[in-house]
mmCIF file of the N, C-alpha and C atoms, coordinates in Angstrom:
data_MODEL
# 
_entry.id   MODEL 
# 
loop_
_atom_site.group_PDB 
_atom_site.id 
_atom_site.type_symbol 
_atom_site.label_atom_id 
_atom_site.label_alt_id 
_atom_site.label_comp_id 
_atom_site.label_asym_id 
_atom_site.label_entity_id 
_atom_site.label_seq_id 
_atom_site.pdbx_PDB_ins_code 
_atom_site.Cartn_x 
_atom_site.Cartn_y 
_atom_site.Cartn_z 
_atom_site.occupancy 
_atom_site.B_iso_or_equiv 
_atom_site.pdbx_formal_charge 
_atom_site.auth_seq_id 
_atom_site.auth_comp_id 
_atom_site.auth_asym_id 
_atom_site.auth_atom_id 
_atom_site.pdbx_PDB_model_num 
ATOM 1   N N  . MET A 1 1  ? 99.361  118.309 116.652 1.00 0.00 ? 1  MET A N  1 
ATOM 2   C CA . MET A 1 1  ? 98.512  119.238 117.349 1.00 0.00 ? 1  MET A CA 1 
ATOM 3   C C  . MET A 1 1  ? 99.050  119.472 118.756 1.00 0.00 ? 1  MET A C  1 
ATOM 4   N N  . LEU A 1 2  ? 99.396  118.394 119.400 1.00 0.00 ? 2  LEU A N  1 
ATOM 5   C CA . LEU A 1 2  ? 99.922  118.489 120.767 1.00 0.00 ? 2  LEU A CA 1 
ATOM 6   C C  . LEU A 1 2  ? 101.152 119.379 120.817 1.00 0.00 ? 2  LEU A C  1 
ATOM 7   N N  . THR A 1 3  ? 102.045 119.212 119.866 1.00 0.00 ? 3  THR A N  1 
ATOM 8   C CA . THR A 1 3  ? 103.272 120.011 119.845 1.00 0.00 ? 3  THR A CA 1 
ATOM 9   C C  . THR A 1 3  ? 102.965 121.491 119.679 1.00 0.00 ? 3  THR A C  1 
ATOM 10  N N  . ARG A 1 4  ? 102.064 121.820 118.774 1.00 0.00 ? 4  ARG A N  1 
ATOM 11  C CA . ARG A 1 4  ? 101.750 123.230 118.543 1.00 0.00 ? 4  ARG A CA 1 
ATOM 12  C C  . ARG A 1 4  ? 100.973 123.855 119.694 1.00 0.00 ? 4  ARG A C  1 
ATOM 13  N N  . GLN A 1 5  ? 100.076 123.108 120.300 1.00 0.00 ? 5  GLN A N  1 
ATOM 14  C CA . GLN A 1 5  ? 99.207  123.679 121.316 1.00 0.00 ? 5  GLN A CA 1 
ATOM 15  C C  . GLN A 1 5  ? 99.770  123.602 122.728 1.00 0.00 ? 5  GLN A C  1 
ATOM 16  N N  . CYS A 1 6  ? 100.646 122.665 122.993 1.00 0.00 ? 6  CYS A N  1 
ATOM 17  C CA . CYS A 1 6  ? 101.060 122.433 124.372 1.00 0.00 ? 6  CYS A CA 1 
ATOM 18  C C  . CYS A 1 6  ? 102.575 122.429 124.556 1.00 0.00 ? 6  CYS A C  1 
ATOM 19  N N  . LEU A 1 7  ? 103.279 121.842 123.640 1.00 0.00 ? 7  LEU A N  1 
ATOM 20  C CA . LEU A 1 7  ? 104.710 121.625 123.828 1.00 0.00 ? 7  LEU A CA 1 
ATOM 21  C C  . LEU A 1 7  ? 105.566 122.575 122.997 1.00 0.00 ? 7  LEU A C  1 
ATOM 22  N N  . ASP A 1 8  ? 105.105 123.807 122.833 1.00 0.00 ? 8  ASP A N  1 
ATOM 23  C CA . ASP A 1 8  ? 105.831 124.776 122.015 1.00 0.00 ? 8  ASP A CA 1 
ATOM 24  C C  . ASP A 1 8  ? 106.839 125.592 122.826 1.00 0.00 ? 8  ASP A C  1 
ATOM 25  N N  . ARG A 1 9  ? 107.195 125.107 124.005 1.00 0.00 ? 9  ARG A N  1 
ATOM 26  C CA . ARG A 1 9  ? 108.146 125.796 124.871 1.00 0.00 ? 9  ARG A CA 1 
ATOM 27  C C  . ARG A 1 9  ? 108.912 124.780 125.702 1.00 0.00 ? 9  ARG A C  1 
ATOM 28  N N  . ARG A 1 10 ? 109.961 125.240 126.344 1.00 0.00 ? 10 ARG A N  1 
ATOM 29  C CA . ARG A 1 10 ? 110.761 124.356 127.193 1.00 0.00 ? 10 ARG A CA 1 
ATOM 30  C C  . ARG A 1 10 ? 110.019 124.120 128.513 1.00 0.00 ? 10 ARG A C  1 
ATOM 31  N N  . ILE A 1 11 ? 109.917 122.876 128.919 1.00 0.00 ? 11 ILE A N  1 
ATOM 32  C CA . ILE A 1 11 ? 109.267 122.514 130.178 1.00 0.00 ? 11 ILE A CA 1 
ATOM 33  C C  . ILE A 1 11 ? 110.350 121.956 131.091 1.00 0.00 ? 11 ILE A C  1 
ATOM 34  N N  . GLU A 1 12 ? 110.422 122.503 132.281 1.00 0.00 ? 12 GLU A N  1 
ATOM 35  C CA . GLU A 1 12 ? 111.545 122.266 133.184 1.00 0.00 ? 12 GLU A CA 1 
ATOM 36  C C  . GLU A 1 12 ? 111.728 120.825 133.655 1.00 0.00 ? 12 GLU A C  1 
ATOM 37  N N  . ASP A 1 13 ? 110.648 120.170 134.059 1.00 0.00 ? 13 ASP A N  1 
ATOM 38  C CA . ASP A 1 13 ? 110.823 118.828 134.620 1.00 0.00 ? 13 ASP A CA 1 
ATOM 39  C C  . ASP A 1 13 ? 109.677 117.915 134.205 1.00 0.00 ? 13 ASP A C  1 
ATOM 40  N N  . LEU A 1 14 ? 109.854 116.648 134.507 1.00 0.00 ? 14 LEU A N  1 
ATOM 41  C CA . LEU A 1 14 ? 108.886 115.632 134.099 1.00 0.00 ? 14 LEU A CA 1 
ATOM 42  C C  . LEU A 1 14 ? 107.534 115.832 134.782 1.00 0.00 ? 14 LEU A C  1 
ATOM 43  N N  . GLU A 1 15 ? 107.538 116.282 136.007 1.00 0.00 ? 15 GLU A N  1 
ATOM 44  C CA . GLU A 1 15 ? 106.290 116.514 136.735 1.00 0.00 ? 15 GLU A CA 1 
ATOM 45  C C  . GLU A 1 15 ? 105.466 117.627 136.075 1.00 0.00 ? 15 GLU A C  1 
ATOM 46  N N  . SER A 1 16 ? 106.143 118.707 135.703 1.00 0.00 ? 16 SER A N  1 
ATOM 47  C CA . SER A 1 16 ? 105.452 119.807 135.011 1.00 0.00 ? 16 SER A CA 1 
ATOM 48  C C  . SER A 1 16 ? 104.932 119.355 133.655 1.00 0.00 ? 16 SER A C  1 
ATOM 49  N N  . LEU A 1 17 ? 105.724 118.544 132.964 1.00 0.00 ? 17 LEU A N  1 
ATOM 50  C CA . LEU A 1 17 ? 105.296 118.013 131.677 1.00 0.00 ? 17 LEU A CA 1 
ATOM 51  C C  . LEU A 1 17 ? 104.024 117.182 131.832 1.00 0.00 ? 17 LEU A C  1 
ATOM 52  N N  . GLY A 1 18 ? 103.985 116.319 132.834 1.00 0.00 ? 18 GLY A N  1 
ATOM 53  C CA . GLY A 1 18 ? 102.796 115.503 133.087 1.00 0.00 ? 18 GLY A CA 1 
ATOM 54  C C  . GLY A 1 18 ? 101.566 116.352 133.357 1.00 0.00 ? 18 GLY A C  1 
ATOM 55  N N  . ALA A 1 19 ? 101.739 117.406 134.143 1.00 0.00 ? 19 ALA A N  1 
ATOM 56  C CA . ALA A 1 19 ? 100.615 118.300 134.450 1.00 0.00 ? 19 ALA A CA 1 
ATOM 57  C C  . ALA A 1 19 ? 100.136 119.026 133.201 1.00 0.00 ? 19 ALA A C  1 
ATOM 58  N N  . GLU A 1 20 ? 101.078 119.499 132.380 1.00 0.00 ? 20 GLU A N  1 
ATOM 59  C CA . GLU A 1 20 ? 100.720 120.193 131.137 1.00 0.00 ? 20 GLU A CA 1 
ATOM 60  C C  . GLU A 1 20 ? 99.971  119.267 130.192 1.00 0.00 ? 20 GLU A C  1 
ATOM 61  N N  . LEU A 1 21 ? 100.461 118.051 130.044 1.00 0.00 ? 21 LEU A N  1 
ATOM 62  C CA . LEU A 1 21 ? 99.809  117.089 129.151 1.00 0.00 ? 21 LEU A CA 1 
ATOM 63  C C  . LEU A 1 21 ? 98.415  116.726 129.636 1.00 0.00 ? 21 LEU A C  1 
ATOM 64  N N  . ALA A 1 22 ? 98.270  116.540 130.942 1.00 0.00 ? 22 ALA A N  1 
ATOM 65  C CA . ALA A 1 22 ? 96.958  116.196 131.499 1.00 0.00 ? 22 ALA A CA 1 
ATOM 66  C C  . ALA A 1 22 ? 95.963  117.329 131.269 1.00 0.00 ? 22 ALA A C  1 
ATOM 67  N N  . ALA A 1 23 ? 96.404  118.571 131.468 1.00 0.00 ? 23 ALA A N  1 
ATOM 68  C CA . ALA A 1 23 ? 95.518  119.724 131.254 1.00 0.00 ? 23 ALA A CA 1 
ATOM 69  C C  . ALA A 1 23 ? 95.126  119.841 129.786 1.00 0.00 ? 23 ALA A C  1 
ATOM 70  N N  . TRP A 1 24 ? 96.102  119.642 128.886 1.00 0.00 ? 24 TRP A N  1 
ATOM 71  C CA . TRP A 1 24 ? 95.815  119.696 127.455 1.00 0.00 ? 24 TRP A CA 1 
ATOM 72  C C  . TRP A 1 24 ? 94.817  118.608 127.062 1.00 0.00 ? 24 TRP A C  1 
ATOM 73  N N  . GLN A 1 25 ? 95.015  117.412 127.595 1.00 0.00 ? 25 GLN A N  1 
ATOM 74  C CA . GLN A 1 25 ? 94.126  116.290 127.265 1.00 0.00 ? 25 GLN A CA 1 
ATOM 75  C C  . GLN A 1 25 ? 92.709  116.542 127.778 1.00 0.00 ? 25 GLN A C  1 
ATOM 76  N N  . ARG A 1 26 ? 92.578  117.060 128.988 1.00 0.00 ? 26 ARG A N  1 
ATOM 77  C CA . ARG A 1 26 ? 91.245  117.379 129.521 1.00 0.00 ? 26 ARG A CA 1 
ATOM 78  C C  . ARG A 1 26 ? 90.536  118.402 128.643 1.00 0.00 ? 26 ARG A C  1 
ATOM 79  N N  . GLN A 1 27 ? 91.256  119.453 128.246 1.00 0.00 ? 27 GLN A N  1 
ATOM 80  C CA . GLN A 1 27 ? 90.652  120.496 127.414 1.00 0.00 ? 27 GLN A CA 1 
ATOM 81  C C  . GLN A 1 27 ? 90.274  119.954 126.043 1.00 0.00 ? 27 GLN A C  1 
ATOM 82  N N  . THR A 1 28 ? 91.141  119.166 125.449 1.00 0.00 ? 28 THR A N  1 
ATOM 83  C CA . THR A 1 28 ? 90.873  118.594 124.130 1.00 0.00 ? 28 THR A CA 1 
ATOM 84  C C  . THR A 1 28 ? 89.651  117.679 124.172 1.00 0.00 ? 28 THR A C  1 
ATOM 85  N N  . ASN A 1 29 ? 89.552  116.852 125.196 1.00 0.00 ? 29 ASN A N  1 
ATOM 86  C CA . ASN A 1 29 ? 88.400  115.955 125.326 1.00 0.00 ? 29 ASN A CA 1 
ATOM 87  C C  . ASN A 1 29 ? 87.125  116.729 125.588 1.00 0.00 ? 29 ASN A C  1 
ATOM 88  N N  . ALA A 1 30 ? 87.208  117.816 126.344 1.00 0.00 ? 30 ALA A N  1 
ATOM 89  C CA . ALA A 1 30 ? 86.025  118.625 126.646 1.00 0.00 ? 30 ALA A CA 1 
ATOM 90  C C  . ALA A 1 30 ? 85.511  119.336 125.393 1.00 0.00 ? 30 ALA A C  1 
ATOM 91  N N  . ASP A 1 31 ? 86.411  119.695 124.482 1.00 0.00 ? 31 ASP A N  1 
ATOM 92  C CA . ASP A 1 31 ? 86.008  120.400 123.252 1.00 0.00 ? 31 ASP A CA 1 
ATOM 93  C C  . ASP A 1 31 ? 85.177  119.519 122.330 1.00 0.00 ? 31 ASP A C  1 
ATOM 94  N N  . GLN A 1 32 ? 85.405  118.226 122.331 1.00 0.00 ? 32 GLN A N  1 
ATOM 95  C CA . GLN A 1 32 ? 84.682  117.263 121.496 1.00 0.00 ? 32 GLN A CA 1 
ATOM 96  C C  . GLN A 1 32 ? 84.601  117.732 120.044 1.00 0.00 ? 32 GLN A C  1 
ATOM 97  N N  . ARG A 1 33 ? 85.752  117.965 119.469 1.00 0.00 ? 33 ARG A N  1 
ATOM 98  C CA . ARG A 1 33 ? 85.819  118.398 118.070 1.00 0.00 ? 33 ARG A CA 1 
ATOM 99  C C  . ARG A 1 33 ? 85.311  117.294 117.155 1.00 0.00 ? 33 ARG A C  1 
ATOM 100 N N  . GLN A 1 34 ? 84.670  117.702 116.085 1.00 0.00 ? 34 GLN A N  1 
ATOM 101 C CA . GLN A 1 34 ? 84.133  116.764 115.111 1.00 0.00 ? 34 GLN A CA 1 
ATOM 102 C C  . GLN A 1 34 ? 84.997  116.775 113.862 1.00 0.00 ? 34 GLN A C  1 
ATOM 103 N N  . VAL A 1 35 ? 84.985  115.676 113.144 1.00 0.00 ? 35 VAL A N  1 
ATOM 104 C CA . VAL A 1 35 ? 85.732  115.550 111.899 1.00 0.00 ? 35 VAL A CA 1 
ATOM 105 C C  . VAL A 1 35 ? 84.731  115.368 110.772 1.00 0.00 ? 35 VAL A C  1 
ATOM 106 N N  . GLN A 1 36 ? 84.918  116.127 109.705 1.00 0.00 ? 36 GLN A N  1 
ATOM 107 C CA . GLN A 1 36 ? 84.070  115.999 108.519 1.00 0.00 ? 36 GLN A CA 1 
ATOM 108 C C  . GLN A 1 36 ? 84.825  115.149 107.500 1.00 0.00 ? 36 GLN A C  1 
ATOM 109 N N  . TRP A 1 37 ? 84.479  113.867 107.420 1.00 0.00 ? 37 TRP A N  1 
ATOM 110 C CA . TRP A 1 37 ? 85.162  112.973 106.500 1.00 0.00 ? 37 TRP A CA 1 
ATOM 111 C C  . TRP A 1 37 ? 84.618  113.160 105.094 1.00 0.00 ? 37 TRP A C  1 
ATOM 112 N N  . HIS A 1 38 ? 85.510  113.216 104.116 1.00 0.00 ? 38 HIS A N  1 
ATOM 113 C CA . HIS A 1 38 ? 85.109  113.337 102.718 1.00 0.00 ? 38 HIS A CA 1 
ATOM 114 C C  . HIS A 1 38 ? 85.314  112.025 101.967 1.00 0.00 ? 38 HIS A C  1 
ATOM 115 N N  . PHE A 1 39 ? 86.056  111.112 102.560 1.00 0.00 ? 39 PHE A N  1 
ATOM 116 C CA . PHE A 1 39 ? 86.324  109.811 101.966 1.00 0.00 ? 39 PHE A CA 1 
ATOM 117 C C  . PHE A 1 39 ? 85.316  108.834 102.548 1.00 0.00 ? 39 PHE A C  1 
ATOM 118 N N  . THR A 1 40 ? 84.325  108.483 101.768 1.00 0.00 ? 40 THR A N  1 
ATOM 119 C CA . THR A 1 40 ? 83.219  107.665 102.270 1.00 0.00 ? 40 THR A CA 1 
ATOM 120 C C  . THR A 1 40 ? 83.562  106.177 102.201 1.00 0.00 ? 40 THR A C  1 
ATOM 121 N N  . THR A 1 41 ? 82.742  105.376 102.815 1.00 0.00 ? 41 THR A N  1 
ATOM 122 C CA . THR A 1 41 ? 82.910  103.922 102.774 1.00 0.00 ? 41 THR A CA 1 
ATOM 123 C C  . THR A 1 41 ? 82.833  103.414 101.345 1.00 0.00 ? 41 THR A C  1 
ATOM 124 N N  . ASP A 1 42 ? 81.905  103.956 100.573 1.00 0.00 ? 42 ASP A N  1 
ATOM 125 C CA . ASP A 1 42 ? 81.782  103.538 99.165  1.00 0.00 ? 42 ASP A CA 1 
ATOM 126 C C  . ASP A 1 42 ? 83.044  103.894 98.384  1.00 0.00 ? 42 ASP A C  1 
ATOM 127 N N  . ASP A 1 43 ? 83.599  105.083 98.623  1.00 0.00 ? 43 ASP A N  1 
ATOM 128 C CA . ASP A 1 43 ? 84.854  105.471 97.978  1.00 0.00 ? 43 ASP A CA 1 
ATOM 129 C C  . ASP A 1 43 ? 85.970  104.502 98.356  1.00 0.00 ? 43 ASP A C  1 
ATOM 130 N N  . ALA A 1 44 ? 86.030  104.131 99.615  1.00 0.00 ? 44 ALA A N  1 
ATOM 131 C CA . ALA A 1 44 ? 87.072  103.212 100.095 1.00 0.00 ? 44 ALA A CA 1 
ATOM 132 C C  . ALA A 1 44 ? 86.938  101.850 99.433  1.00 0.00 ? 44 ALA A C  1 
ATOM 133 N N  . ARG A 1 45 ? 85.728  101.382 99.274  1.00 0.00 ? 45 ARG A N  1 
ATOM 134 C CA . ARG A 1 45 ? 85.510  100.076 98.638  1.00 0.00 ? 45 ARG A CA 1 
ATOM 135 C C  . ARG A 1 45 ? 86.007  100.071 97.195  1.00 0.00 ? 45 ARG A C  1 
ATOM 136 N N  . ILE A 1 46 ? 85.846  101.195 96.516  1.00 0.00 ? 46 ILE A N  1 
ATOM 137 C CA . ILE A 1 46 ? 86.307  101.295 95.130  1.00 0.00 ? 46 ILE A CA 1 
ATOM 138 C C  . ILE A 1 46 ? 87.828  101.437 95.087  1.00 0.00 ? 46 ILE A C  1 
ATOM 139 N N  . LYS A 1 47 ? 88.343  102.382 95.837  1.00 0.00 ? 47 LYS A N  1 
ATOM 140 C CA . LYS A 1 47 ? 89.761  102.726 95.776  1.00 0.00 ? 47 LYS A CA 1 
ATOM 141 C C  . LYS A 1 47 ? 90.663  101.643 96.387  1.00 0.00 ? 47 LYS A C  1 
ATOM 142 N N  . LEU A 1 48 ? 90.181  100.956 97.407  1.00 0.00 ? 48 LEU A N  1 
ATOM 143 C CA . LEU A 1 48 ? 91.012  100.002 98.127  1.00 0.00 ? 48 LEU A CA 1 
ATOM 144 C C  . LEU A 1 48 ? 90.619  98.552  97.877  1.00 0.00 ? 48 LEU A C  1 
ATOM 145 N N  . ARG A 1 49 ? 89.872  98.293  96.830  1.00 0.00 ? 49 ARG A N  1 
ATOM 146 C CA . ARG A 1 49 ? 89.396  96.926  96.598  1.00 0.00 ? 49 ARG A CA 1 
ATOM 147 C C  . ARG A 1 49 ? 90.532  95.939  96.377  1.00 0.00 ? 49 ARG A C  1 
ATOM 148 N N  . HIS A 1 50 ? 91.684  96.414  95.869  1.00 0.00 ? 50 HIS A N  1 
ATOM 149 C CA . HIS A 1 50 ? 92.814  95.510  95.675  1.00 0.00 ? 50 HIS A CA 1 
ATOM 150 C C  . HIS A 1 50 ? 93.434  95.081  97.016  1.00 0.00 ? 50 HIS A C  1 
ATOM 151 N N  . LEU A 1 51 ? 93.228  95.874  98.057  1.00 0.00 ? 51 LEU A N  1 
ATOM 152 C CA . LEU A 1 51 ? 93.733  95.515  99.391  1.00 0.00 ? 51 LEU A CA 1 
ATOM 153 C C  . LEU A 1 51 ? 92.766  94.628  100.155 1.00 0.00 ? 51 LEU A C  1 
ATOM 154 N N  . PHE A 1 52 ? 91.475  94.805  99.899  1.00 0.00 ? 52 PHE A N  1 
ATOM 155 C CA . PHE A 1 52 ? 90.432  94.063  100.603 1.00 0.00 ? 52 PHE A CA 1 
ATOM 156 C C  . PHE A 1 52 ? 89.475  93.420  99.616  1.00 0.00 ? 52 PHE A C  1 
ATOM 157 N N  . PRO A 1 53 ? 89.933  92.389  98.916  1.00 0.00 ? 53 PRO A N  1 
ATOM 158 C CA . PRO A 1 53 ? 89.049  91.762  97.924  1.00 0.00 ? 53 PRO A CA 1 
ATOM 159 C C  . PRO A 1 53 ? 87.881  91.044  98.605  1.00 0.00 ? 53 PRO A C  1 
ATOM 160 N N  . ASN A 1 54 ? 86.782  90.960  97.897  1.00 0.00 ? 54 ASN A N  1 
ATOM 161 C CA . ASN A 1 54 ? 85.623  90.218  98.415  1.00 0.00 ? 54 ASN A CA 1 
ATOM 162 C C  . ASN A 1 54 ? 85.975  88.735  98.487  1.00 0.00 ? 54 ASN A C  1 
ATOM 163 N N  . THR A 1 55 ? 85.512  88.075  99.547  1.00 0.00 ? 55 THR A N  1 
ATOM 164 C CA . THR A 1 55 ? 85.810  86.651  99.678  1.00 0.00 ? 55 THR A CA 1 
ATOM 165 C C  . THR A 1 55 ? 84.584  85.829  99.417  1.00 0.00 ? 55 THR A C  1 
# 
């Protein structure tokens, strides 16, 4: 995401890069995007039980 939204061009120096990254991070945090998970805890317990056996 960072590459597509922020780093899709040549940035001249490290100082400019730091400023660009900080601005991108502030905007991303302000947006507070949500994730809709489709893989539930119950699904994980079934599918991954061989990795996390009950003790």
